[in-house]
C-alpha positions as CSV (number, residue, x, y, z in Angstrom):
1,X,-0.7,-2.9,-44.5
2,X,0.0,-5.1,-41.3
3,X,3.3,-4.0,-41.6
4,X,2.4,-0.2,-41.5
5,X,-0.4,-1.1,-39.0
6,X,2.4,-2.6,-36.1
7,X,5.0,0.5,-36.7
8,X,2.2,3.0,-36.3
9,X,1.2,1.0,-33.1
10,X,4.8,1.0,-32.0
11,X,5.4,4.4,-32.5
12,X,2.2,5.9,-30.6
13,X,3.5,2.9,-27.6
14,X,6.8,5.3,-27.7
15,X,5.0,8.5,-27.6
16,X,3.1,7.4,-24.7
17,X,6.0,5.9,-22.6
18,X,7.5,9.3,-23.5
19,X,5.1,11.4,-22.2
20,X,4.9,8.9,-18.8
21,X,8.3,9.6,-18.3
22,X,8.1,13.1,-18.9
23,X,5.6,13.6,-16.2
24,X,7.6,11.9,-13.5
25,X,9.6,13.8,-11.2
26,X,13.0,12.9,-9.5
27,X,13.0,10.2,-12.3
28,X,15.3,6.9,-11.6
29,X,15.6,4.2,-14.8
30,X,16.4,0.9,-13.8
31,X,16.3,-2.8,-15.7
32,X,15.3,-5.4,-14.2
33,X,14.4,-9.4,-15.6
34,X,10.3,-10.1,-15.5
35,X,9.0,-13.4,-16.4
36,X,6.3,-13.5,-19.1
37,X,5.5,-15.0,-22.4
38,X,3.1,-12.5,-24.5
39,X,1.5,-9.5,-25.5
40,X,-1.3,-10.1,-22.8
41,X,2.1,-10.7,-20.4
42,X,3.0,-7.1,-21.3
43,X,-0.1,-5.5,-20.4
44,X,-0.5,-6.8,-17.3
45,X,2.9,-6.4,-16.1
46,X,3.4,-2.8,-16.8
47,X,0.0,-1.8,-15.7
48,X,0.6,-3.5,-12.6
49,X,3.8,-1.8,-12.1
50,X,2.8,1.5,-13.3
51,X,1.8,4.4,-11.4
52,X,0.2,7.8,-12.5
53,X,2.6,10.3,-12.2
54,X,4.7,7.7,-9.9
55,X,6.0,4.9,-11.9
56,X,5.9,3.6,-15.5
57,X,7.1,0.2,-16.2
58,X,8.1,-0.7,-20.5
59,X,8.3,-4.8,-20.8
60,X,9.9,-6.6,-23.4
61,X,8.6,-10.2,-23.8
62,X,11.8,-11.4,-26.2
63,X,14.5,-10.2,-23.8
64,X,12.1,-10.2,-20.8
65,X,13.9,-6.9,-19.6
66,X,11.5,-4.4,-18.3
67,X,12.7,-0.9,-17.9
68,X,11.6,1.1,-14.4
69,X,10.8,4.6,-14.4
70,X,10.0,5.9,-11.3
71,X,10.2,9.1,-8.7
72,X,12.2,7.4,-6.1
73,X,10.6,10.3,-3.4
74,X,7.7,8.1,-3.6
75,X,8.4,4.7,-4.6
76,X,11.6,2.3,-5.0
77,X,11.9,-0.8,-7.2
78,X,10.8,-3.5,-4.7
79,X,7.5,-1.8,-4.4
80,X,7.5,-1.9,-7.9
81,X,8.5,-5.6,-8.5
82,X,6.2,-7.0,-5.6
83,X,3.1,-5.3,-7.5
84,X,4.0,-7.1,-10.8
85,X,4.9,-10.6,-8.7
86,X,1.2,-10.4,-7.0
87,X,-0.2,-9.8,-10.7
88,X,1.2,-13.4,-11.7
89,X,4.9,-13.0,-12.9
90,X,7.8,-13.9,-11.2
91,X,11.4,-11.3,-11.3
92,X,14.8,-10.6,-9.9
93,X,12.9,-10.2,-6.5
94,X,10.1,-11.7,-5.5
95,X,8.0,-15.2,-6.8
96,X,4.4,-14.7,-7.6
97,X,1.9,-16.2,-5.3
98,X,1.7,-20.0,-6.9
99,X,-2.6,-19.6,-6.8
100,X,-2.1,-16.4,-8.8
101,X,0.5,-17.9,-11.4
102,X,-2.2,-21.0,-11.8
103,X,-4.9,-18.4,-12.8
104,X,-3.1,-17.1,-15.7
105,X,-4.4,-17.4,-19.1
106,X,-2.6,-20.6,-20.2
107,X,-1.0,-18.6,-22.6
108,X,1.0,-17.0,-20.0
109,X,2.2,-19.7,-18.3
110,X,5.9,-19.0,-18.6
111,X,8.2,-21.1,-17.2
112,X,8.8,-20.7,-13.7
113,X,13.1,-20.5,-13.6
114,X,13.7,-19.3,-10.4
115,X,10.8,-21.3,-8.5
116,X,13.0,-24.4,-9.9
117,X,16.3,-23.2,-9.3
118,X,16.4,-23.8,-5.6
119,X,19.8,-22.5,-5.2
120,X,18.8,-19.2,-6.1
121,X,19.0,-16.5,-3.2
122,X,16.5,-14.7,-5.2
123,X,14.2,-17.5,-5.8
124,X,15.0,-19.1,-2.1
125,X,14.1,-15.7,-0.4
126,X,10.6,-14.6,-1.9
127,X,9.5,-18.5,-1.6
128,X,9.7,-18.0,1.7
129,X,7.3,-15.4,1.7
130,X,4.4,-16.7,-1.1
131,X,4.7,-20.6,-0.9
132,X,2.6,-22.9,1.3
133,X,3.6,-22.0,4.6
134,X,4.0,-24.4,7.7
135,X,2.6,-23.5,11.3
136,X,5.8,-22.0,12.7
137,X,6.2,-19.9,9.3
138,X,2.4,-18.6,9.9
139,X,3.3,-17.5,13.2
140,X,6.5,-15.8,12.3
141,X,4.3,-13.6,9.5
142,X,2.2,-12.7,11.8
143,X,4.9,-11.9,14.0
144,X,6.2,-9.8,11.2
145,X,2.7,-8.6,10.2
146,X,2.6,-6.9,13.8
147,X,6.1,-5.6,13.6
148,X,4.9,-3.4,10.1
149,X,1.3,-2.0,10.7
150,X,0.8,-2.2,14.7
151,X,3.5,0.7,14.6
152,X,1.1,2.9,12.2
153,X,-2.0,1.8,14.4
154,X,-0.9,2.3,17.4
155,X,0.3,5.6,16.5
156,X,-3.0,6.4,15.2
157,X,-4.3,6.1,18.4
158,X,-1.7,8.6,20.4
159,X,-2.9,11.2,17.6
160,X,-6.6,10.4,18.5
161,X,-6.0,10.2,22.1
162,X,-4.5,14.1,21.9
163,X,-7.5,15.3,20.2
164,X,-9.8,13.8,22.5
165,X,-7.7,15.9,25.5
166,X,-8.1,18.9,22.6
167,X,-4.1,19.2,23.2
168,X,-3.0,20.5,19.7
169,X,0.9,20.6,20.6
170,X,0.4,17.0,21.4
171,X,-1.3,16.3,18.1
172,X,1.6,18.1,16.3
173,X,4.0,15.6,18.4
174,X,1.7,12.5,17.8
175,X,1.6,12.7,14.2
176,X,4.9,13.6,13.1
177,X,5.2,10.0,15.3
178,X,2.8,8.1,12.9
179,X,4.3,9.9,9.9
180,X,7.4,8.8,10.9
181,X,5.8,4.8,11.2
182,X,4.2,5.1,8.1
183,X,7.5,5.7,6.4
184,X,8.9,2.9,8.2
185,X,7.1,0.6,6.8
186,X,8.7,-2.6,4.7
187,X,6.0,-3.3,2.0
188,X,8.2,-6.7,1.0
189,X,7.3,-8.2,4.5
190,X,3.7,-7.5,4.4
191,X,1.0,-10.4,3.4
192,X,-0.6,-9.7,-0.3
193,X,-4.0,-8.8,1.2
194,X,-1.7,-6.3,3.2
195,X,0.4,-4.9,0.3
196,X,-2.9,-4.5,-1.8
197,X,-4.8,-2.3,0.8
198,X,-1.4,-0.3,2.0
199,X,-0.8,0.3,-1.5
200,X,-4.4,2.0,-1.5
201,X,-4.1,4.3,1.8
202,X,-0.3,5.1,2.2
203,X,-0.2,8.0,0.3
204,X,-3.5,9.9,1.8
205,X,-2.4,8.7,5.6
206,X,1.0,10.5,5.0
207,X,-0.8,13.0,3.7
208,X,-2.8,13.5,6.4
209,X,-0.8,12.7,9.1
210,X,1.9,15.4,8.1
211,X,-1.5,18.1,7.8
212,X,-2.0,17.0,11.4
213,X,1.9,17.4,12.1
214,X,2.3,20.8,10.4
215,X,-0.7,22.8,11.6
216,X,-1.4,24.4,15.5
217,X,-5.2,24.8,14.7
218,X,-6.9,21.9,16.6
219,X,-9.8,22.5,14.0
220,X,-8.0,21.9,11.1
221,X,-6.2,18.8,12.8
222,X,-9.8,17.3,13.6
223,X,-10.7,17.8,9.7
224,X,-7.6,16.1,8.5
225,X,-8.2,13.3,11.1
226,X,-11.2,12.3,9.9
227,X,-9.7,11.4,6.4
228,X,-7.0,9.9,8.2
229,X,-9.8,7.8,10.0
230,X,-11.2,6.4,6.9
231,X,-8.0,5.0,5.3
232,X,-6.8,3.6,8.8
233,X,-10.6,1.6,8.5
234,X,-9.5,0.0,5.3
235,X,-6.2,-0.8,6.8
236,X,-7.4,-2.4,10.4
237,X,-10.4,-4.2,9.0
238,X,-7.5,-5.6,6.3
239,X,-4.8,-6.6,8.7
240,X,-6.9,-8.0,11.6
241,X,-6.2,-7.4,15.2
242,X,-5.4,-9.6,18.2
243,X,-7.9,-7.8,20.3
244,X,-11.3,-5.8,19.1
245,X,-11.0,-2.2,17.6
246,X,-14.4,0.1,17.3
247,X,-15.2,2.0,14.7
248,X,-17.4,4.7,16.1
249,X,-19.2,7.4,14.9
250,X,-20.1,11.3,15.5
251,X,-23.5,12.7,13.9
252,X,-22.8,16.1,14.7
253,X,-19.6,17.1,13.6
254,X,-19.3,18.9,10.4
255,X,-22.4,20.9,10.2
256,X,-24.1,17.1,10.9
257,X,-22.2,15.2,8.1
258,X,-20.7,13.3,10.3
259,X,-17.6,11.4,10.9
260,X,-16.0,8.4,12.1
261,X,-12.9,7.5,13.9
262,X,-11.6,4.1,15.3
263,X,-10.6,3.2,19.3
264,X,-9.7,0.6,21.9
265,X,-12.4,1.2,24.1
266,X,-16.0,0.7,23.4
267,X,-16.9,3.5,25.5
268,X,-17.1,6.6,23.5
269,X,-14.4,9.3,23.8
270,X,-15.3,12.2,20.9
271,X,-12.2,13.2,19.4
272,X,-13.9,15.5,17.6
273,X,-15.2,18.2,20.4
274,X,-13.4,16.9,23.2
275,X,-14.7,17.5,26.5
276,X,-17.5,20.2,25.0
277,X,-19.1,16.5,23.7
278,X,-16.8,14.0,25.3
279,X,-19.9,11.1,24.7
280,X,-21.6,12.3,21.8
281,X,-21.7,9.0,19.3
282,X,-21.9,5.9,19.1
283,X,-20.0,2.4,18.1
284,X,-21.5,1.4,14.4
285,X,-18.9,-1.3,13.9
286,X,-16.5,-3.9,16.0
287,X,-13.1,-5.0,13.7
288,X,-12.1,-8.2,15.4
């Protein structure tokens, strides 16, 4: 009976995988080595690497090999493997952070061959990102963070300024630049916290930037901007800034439902009404 039960479980898993694969468009399939020991590792690796209709990961505990099946227009191998590393599992591209690995259950504490092998280019490169850094390395990482996310944040402010002026054409252009900045973010250079925050908002950021860039209707642009601002708030709060960022609120917009936006200035300049109600609103939070 136990054998029959195992066979049924295996068949169910295969059917589920096949269904997941069928739902992924522009599919690419690759095989990579990911370190782990047991069934708990398998569940953790597959959950961390998989995204609905975007990526599916199937890992074999005996060979330590994983099959990555993903939509190449929405993600890539680096993004998948970094998520898996952040969940605690070393792989060909990224080492798990030491503190995350240490928190794994005892049965999941695999032999960290890549970390021990100091001659491995993969291990050396990833260790630089995740190990305890010296003050100089911390400064370098801060510079990388600035380069990665500041372009996105500054482009957002440019869109906001165009909406304050009620300039639909300028809003379209600035939103196109924002979309380019979003697509230019290299996820492998983000910190763990930034990476997690970015994964949650990047698709919606791109979607709403595209909506603004693709419409000449200032009202539609402002609707998309209100959604864009909510995700930008989460990103700015996670990344931190050298100067204060003001989170401001307009109570009148959207038939009294209100909407928020971010500003580098404490003075209120309303992007939802422009000159009609320039100073309508208030600062509800200051992000340092």
